[in-house]
Each structure stands twice: as structure tokens, then as C-alpha cells.
N, C-alpha and C positions, 0 to 999 in steps of 0.2 A: 601044338603050335598055334599061336594066335596069328591073325593075318596082318597085313600091312594096310588094311582098309583106312582110308582118310588120312594117310601119313604123307607129309610133304616129301617130294623127291622120288616117290615110288613110280616106276615105269612098268607097264604091262608089255612084255615082249610079244612078238607075233605068235609065238607058240603057247602063249597063256601064262608063262612063268612071270613072276613079279620080282623085281629087284629094286632096292632103294639106293639111289645115288646121293651122296652128301659130301660135305667138307668137314674135316676135323675141327676147323675154326668156328663152325656154326654151332650155336647152342643146341643141345640134344633135346631139351624139354621133356615132354611126356612120351616120346617115341619108344615103342617096345624095343628091348635089346635084340640085336640080331642073333641068329643061331650060328651064323658064320659071317665074319666081316673080312673083306679083302682090302688091305691098305696098300696104296700105291705111293710110296714115300721114299725119300733119300735115305732115311734111317728107320730102323725097326721101331715100331710104336710102343712095344712092351705093354700091351693091354692085358689086364687080368680079369675083366668082367665077363668076357665071352670068348669063344674060340675065334682065331683069326689066322689068315694067311697073309704074308707080307711079300710084296714084290718091290725090289729096289728100283726106284723110278724117280730120278731127280726132276724137280719142277721144270716145266717147259721143254722136257727132253723125251727120249724114248726109254723103255725099260732097259736096265743094264743087261738083263738076260732075256731077250725076247721069247725064246722057246719056253722058258719057265713061266713067263707072264701068260702066254697062251695056255699052258697046262693049268695054271691056277684059275684062269678065267673059265676054262672048260669045267673044272671042278665046281666053281661057283654056279655056272649054268646048270650043271647036273643037280646040285643040291637045291637050287631055287625052285625045282619042281615040287618040293615038299617042305622047305624050310625058309625062314626069313633070312635073306642074304642082303648084305649091305656092301656097297663099293664106295671107298672114300680116298681122297687125297687131301691136301690141306684146304684148298678153296672149294673143291667139289665141281670144278668145271672142266679144265683141260685134260688131266690124266683120267679123272673119273669119266668124263664124256667119251674119251678114247676107249676106255674099257667097256663102257655101255654100248658103244658102236660095235665092238667085237662081240659082245653078247647078242646084239641084234643080228649079226651075221650067223652066229650059232643057232639063232631062232628062225632063220630063213630069209632075212633081208639080204639082197645081193650086195657084195662088198662095195661096189661103186656107189650104192645108194645109202650106205650105213651112216655116213656123216650127216647127210640131210635128214635122215630118219631120226637120229638122236637129237639133232638141233630142234626138230619139230616136236618131239615127244618128251625130251628131258630138259634141255637148256639151250637157248638160242646161240650161245657162244661156246658150246661144247666142242671139243677137239680144237684147241687154241692155235696150234702151230702148223705150218705147212708140212713139216716132217711127221707130225702125228697123223695128219690126214693121209699122207702117202703110205705110212706104215699100216693104217687101217685098210686102205685099198689093196695093198700088195700082200701083206701077211695074212689077211683074212681071206683072200682068194684061196690060199693053201688050206685054211681052216675049213672052208666049205667042201673042199675036195676030200677031206678026211673025216667028215661027219659020220 
């Protein structure tokens, strides 16, 4: 495994895991391929270059299956300990930021602080909608109880 050193969008979570947040509309450039990508999109991306997990998640909304979204992000968090994990939606801000906030909670950030944390460390506009913010604060409280 090569690392995510000096790669745009990489966030180091409080537990030391590193995850890259990005948008599918952004040019990939010379970024190493992920060993696991998690796509938060309204439609399946049908990627063939690397392994991925897909969460049906329409733009500016919440995941269609919240329990599955949490399970997929748990798997991403687990694998980020030893693999290059990438989280992406179309623009790389709202849904990706919301997922990154959930990963922060899995890493030890209190759920009520996760949105501020991800805005400070990943993107200042991460978690774009009030319902995404509420989902982070409410559903992630349950995540921390079952860690």
C-alpha cells in the first residue's frame, strides 16, 4: 500500500486513520488509486478501476438507507487503518463532508462536534444542509454507543 502523503483532500482522523474526500467531478490527476472507494450518489457509479461500495444518496439529501450508509462507513473506517480509502460524491462537499463527519465520530470526535471538526479539517462548507447536520448529530450518537 502506498500512502496518501501530499494528496489533496486527505484528512487524518483523530485515531490516525487517513481518508481522502473528493468529488467525482474533480480531475483525478496523479492521485494514487484508492484500495476502496465509497460513492455517495443517486445512481451506482459502475467504476471498474478499483473496488468500491455504493450508498444511494441523492444530492442535498440523506442516504436512502441510513443503516446501510452507517455500515458502509464503518467498513471504510475499518479498512482505512491499512488501506487507501476514498469517499466521494459529485462535488465532494455535502454528502462527502457528512460521511467524513461520521468517520470523525467513529474516530472519537463527539457527534455534536463532528460538523465543526470536518469543516475545520476537510472543507469549510462540508455538511451542506440542516438535515445532513441533524443526521450527523443524531445518528452518530448511536454510532458511538456501538463502537
